[in-house]
N, C-alpha and C positions, 0 to 999 in steps of 0.2 A: 432747414425747415422751410417748406413752401408757404407763401402767404395764404391767408384765409379771406375769402370775399363773401359777404352776406348780401344776397339779392332780395330786395324787399320794397315795400311802398308805405311802410308805417314806422316812423322813427321810434315812437313810444314802445312798440313791441320789441324793438331790438336792444333797447337800453339795458334790460336785465342780462342779456347775453354778453354785452360788452363788459358789464360788471364782473361776470364770471371769468371772462378772459383776463381782465385786469388782475384778478386774484391769482391767476396762474402765470402772470408776467408775459402775457401774449396780447398783441394788438391786432384786431381784425379790421379789414377795410370794408366799405359799403359800396354797393351799386344800387342807387335809388332808381327804381324802375317806374317812372311815370311818363316822362317824355325824354327820349334819348335816341341814339341810333346804334345799330349793331354793325360793326365793321367786318362783314363776312368775307371781305377780300383779304383780311389779315388774320394772323394767328393770335389767339388770346394769350394773355400772360399766364405763365405756369402758376398753378395754385389749386386750392380746394374751394369750390364754389357751392355755397349752401343756399338753395332756393327757399325763400320764405314768402312766396307770393300767396295772397289770400283771395278767396272767392268774394269777400266782402269789400274789396278795394274800391268799388264804385260808391260805397257809402262814405268814403273819404275824398271823393272828387277825382279818383284815379280810374276812370272808366276803362281805359285801354291798357292798364298795367299788366293784366294777365296775357294779353296779346303780345305786348312787348317782351314779357318774360318768356313766352313761347319762342320768339325769335332768338333771344339771348341763349336759351338752353339748347336750341337747335345748333347754334354756332359752337357752343362749348362742347356738346356731345360729338359733333362732327369732328372737331379738333382732336378730342380724346387723347389717346396715348398715355404714357406714364406720368406726364407732367400736368395734366388737367384732370381733376377728379370732380365729378358733379354729384352732389347730395340732393336727393329729391328732385330728380331730373324731369324730363318731358312726360314720362309715364305718370309720375306723381302729380304733376300739374294737370294732366288730363283728368285724373280721378278727382282732383280738387274741384273741378268745374263741371263734373258730370256724375250725378248721383246714380244713374242706372249703370254706368261703368263700374262704380264702386260695388253695387250690389251683385253684378255679374261676377266680379273677381272674388268677392266674399263668399258667394255661394259655391264657386269652384273650389274654395278651400274648406268647404264643409260648414260654413257659418250661416245661420238663419238670418234672413232679412225680412222686413215687413212686405206684405203683398203691395205692389206698387203699379201705378199706371202713369205714363207720361202723356201730357196733353199740350197741344199747341192750338190756340184759337179759343176766344172767350165763349163762343157758342158751343164748343165741344166739351166744356167742363162738366156740365150737367149730364150730357149724353154719356160721357165716360163713367159717370158715377151711378147712373140709373141701374145697371146690372152688376155693380161692384160687389154687392152682398156683404159689405164689411162696414157696419155702422156701430158707433160713430166712426168717422174717418177724418184724416188729416189732409188739408190742402196746404201746400207750401211751394215756394219757388225753387226751381232747380239750383239757381245761384242766388242765395240770400246772404249767408254768412252770419255767424253769431246767433243763429236761430231766428233771424228776422223774417217776419212775414208768415210764420207758422200759425195756422188756424185750425180749430177743431169744430166739426159740424156734427150735430146729432141726427139729422135727417135730411132728406133731399130738399124739402121746402126751405130749410135754413140755408142750405148751400145755394139754391136758386135765388133766394132773396139777396144774398151777398153778390152773386155774379151780376144781377140786374141793378145793383145799387150804384150810387155815385162814389162809394168807397173803393170800388174795384179799380185796380191799376195793373197794367201788364207787367209781368216780371222782366228782369233785365234781359234775359235771352229768349223770352217768349215762351218758356217751357214751365208748365205747372206740373206738380206731382200730386196725384191722388194716392193716398197711402193708408193702409190699415193702421188703426189706432191700437197700440199695445197698452192694455191696462195693467200697469205695474202693481205689485202687491203693496208697495210702499211708495210715497210720493218723492221718488228720486230716480235719477238715472246714474249710471256709472261710466266714467270716462277712463279708459285704459291707455296709459302713455307708453310709447315704444321709442327707443333711441338705438340706432344701429341695428334695427330690426329685432331688438330684444326688449322684452317687457321690463319696465322700471318700477312703475307703481300704478295703482288705481285710485281715482278720486271720486267720491260720492257727491253728487250735485243735487241739491234740493230744487224741485220743480214746482213747488207750490205757488211761486210768483209768476210762472209762465215758462215759455220755451226759450227765451233769449239767454243763452248759457255761456257766454264768452268768459273764460276763466282768467283772462289777463287782468292783472292788478290795475292797469291804467283805466280799464272800463269802469272801475269803481269811482273814479274821479271824473273822467272825461266823457262818459256815455250814460246819460240819465236813463236810457231805455234798456240798459244792460244790468240786470239785478244782481250784480256782484256785491253791492253794498258800498257805503261811503267810508267805512272804517274797517280796520283789520278785524275787529270783533265780528262785524256783520259778514264780512267776506269769508271768515273762517267758518261761520255757521252755514253759509251757503255752500262752501266747498270744503269737504273733509276727506283726508286721505283714509283709505279703507283697505282692509285685507280680504274683502269679500271674494275676490276672484284669484287670490294667490293659490296656486296649485290646481286651479280649475282647468278642465280640458279645453275650454274656449281659448285660453291664452296660447296654447300650442297651435291651434287652428289660425288664430290671428297672426301669429308670427309666420306661419306658412303663407298666409295671404300676402303679407308684406314682402316676403322673399319673391313670391311669384309675380307680384305686381310691380316690383322695382321701387318700392317705397322704403326710405331709410328712417325717417322720423315722422311720427304721426300720433295723434290722439284719436282713439276710436270709441264712439259712444254706444253704450249697451243699455238695453232695458230688459227686465226679467218679468214674465207674466206669472199669473197665479199657479200655473202648472209647473213652474220651474224652468220653462223654456227661455233661452237667452237669445235676443235678437240684436244684431248690429244694424244701426240705422244711419250712421254718419261717420265718415272718415275725414279727419282734419289734418291735412298734410302740412299746413301752416299752424302748428300747435303752439298754444301758450300755456303758461303754468301759473297757478295762484300761490304766490310766495307766502302769504299769510297762512294758508292751509299747510304748506310744507313746514313752516316754522312751528306751527302748533303740533305737528307730528314729530318734532324734535330736530328737524332739519338734517336728518341723516342722509336723505336723498333729495336733490333738487333737480327739476327737469332741465333748467338751463345749464346747470353744472354738468349734467350728463351729456348734454349736447356739446358744450365746450370741450369736454374731455374727448368725445368722439371725433370732433373736427380736428383737434390738435393731434390726435393719434394718426389720423389720415394725412395730415400735413407733414408729419415726421416720417 
């Protein structure tokens, strides 16, 4: 069995995966990607390399972690062969940090996405929204992570007021997204989880508290801005496993998207409008799972358990 390496920049998010490996008698190694070097002049060690780089790394002080991950994945994929297997490689990392690329790939697979415009330049935001003809609208950074920085505006004056205010701050990569606001029938979105490009389950996420929807259990303790809740009871109420999309045609299209886009593991967030139309608006290639919600559903399927089984199978 080849060794398994986890490429990441957040120790807390990796701990549940290590626990699943331990239950299976397997030990995975880590490559912490914050500051390091990539020895492109040498061959990498044989193994299965699982990329868990996040678009929100900058919120933990790891500003250039995605750039370092890009170098590492380039090295690993270049080596390739039968001894080096990369899970969620360069194409997945690119999608993680570029929403328009996500939408292009989703649309190619027949999946609806919200009408969106990409904007660079503070003075261009209002200009881009003037003839958007979709109010209310969402303004969000291209690279935020965990739903950070997502704002809803009901009219142009409200948007202009924010842009002209002291509250305005440039997003990490300078790119804002102006996006159609999808009014859901009920106050929740659904996050569909895929491992090995196959659907494992859907989780319903209550949005009444806002858009910051990180499902990781650690967020309940370590991130006051992430409304997962401070106890298992609250977290379970926020995140509930659902059969809403089991057997739905959208699942097949999302699996097609993942195959075409070269994404192996992801959580894809969906919202359904009053007409029954389903939109995908975010692809999280560094996906986390809420263990309290999984336990409340009987623990029959766990996201990290499915990931561990998938990586072990590849390693063997």
